[in-house]
Every structure is written in C-alpha cells, then in structure tokens.
N, C-alpha and C positions, 0 to 999 in steps of 0.2 A: 504494500500500500504506500502511496506517495505521502508527501508532507502536506499538512493542512495550511490554509491561508494564515492562520494565527501563528503557526511555527515560522512561516516565511516572513511574516511581519516582524517577529522578534529577532530573527537572524538579520533582517535588513538593517536594523539599527546598528548592529555590530559591524556589518559590511561597510556602512558609511564611515565608521571610525577607522577601519583597516585600509580602505581605498580612498585616500584623500586627494589623489591626483585624477580622479575619475570625473566624467561629465555627469553621471547619475547612476543611481542604484534603483532598480525596480524589481517587481515580482512578475514572473511569467508562468503560464500554465504549461506543465509538461506531463505527458502520459496521464496518470491518475492522481496527480498532485501538483505541487507548486515548487518553483525554484527561484533563485535570485538571478537577476541579469545585471551585470555591471557594464555600463557603457563607458568606454575609454576614449580619451583624446588621442593617445598614441599607443602603439603596441607595448605590451609588458616587456621590460628588459630582463627581469629575473623570473622567468616562468617556473623555475623549480621550487621557489619558496612561496608560491601563490596557493592558497587553499582551494581545493576543489569542492569543499563543503564547509558550511558554517553551522554549527550545532546540528549537523546531519542533513541540513538543507543544501542541495546541490547548487553550485555557483557556475553560471555561464558568463563568458566574456565576449564582448563585441567592440571592435574599434569603430567608432562612429565619427571621430574627428571633433572639431570645435562646433559647439552649438551657438548659433547666432540668431538674433531677432530678425524676423522677416520684415522687409520694407513694404509699406502699403502700396 
C-alpha cells in the first residue's frame, strides 16, 4: 500500500528544510499512494547523498529551471 496524503504532507515539511536550493516541493500521486516531487533549478551535483525517501515517502526529482512570473 502506498503512502497517505497526510504522510506526504508531513514529509514535505522536512523536504523543504533539506532542499533549500530547490524551486519547490510538492506532492504527487503515484500508483496507490503519494510521493514528494522536488522541482530543481539545476541538476543535483551530489546525487549519492540525496535521499530517495523521507520518512518512507518516496522522493522524485525534476529539473524545471528558474520559475519566473509571466508577463501579461
């Protein structure tokens, strides 16, 4: 069984503290549960020391670049 939304929300707070150079941390639906999605400005330099899960909740990474406000 996958992780609940509540578990993902609790892990999201910890992920925000761990990944300070990210663009954002969100929650995504995977299979029968939830995971964290960390959006990055740049690729991770030290991939070996990056957690694949926080409190058992899986973590996914995606390089999305810089987020900018759209012009009207």
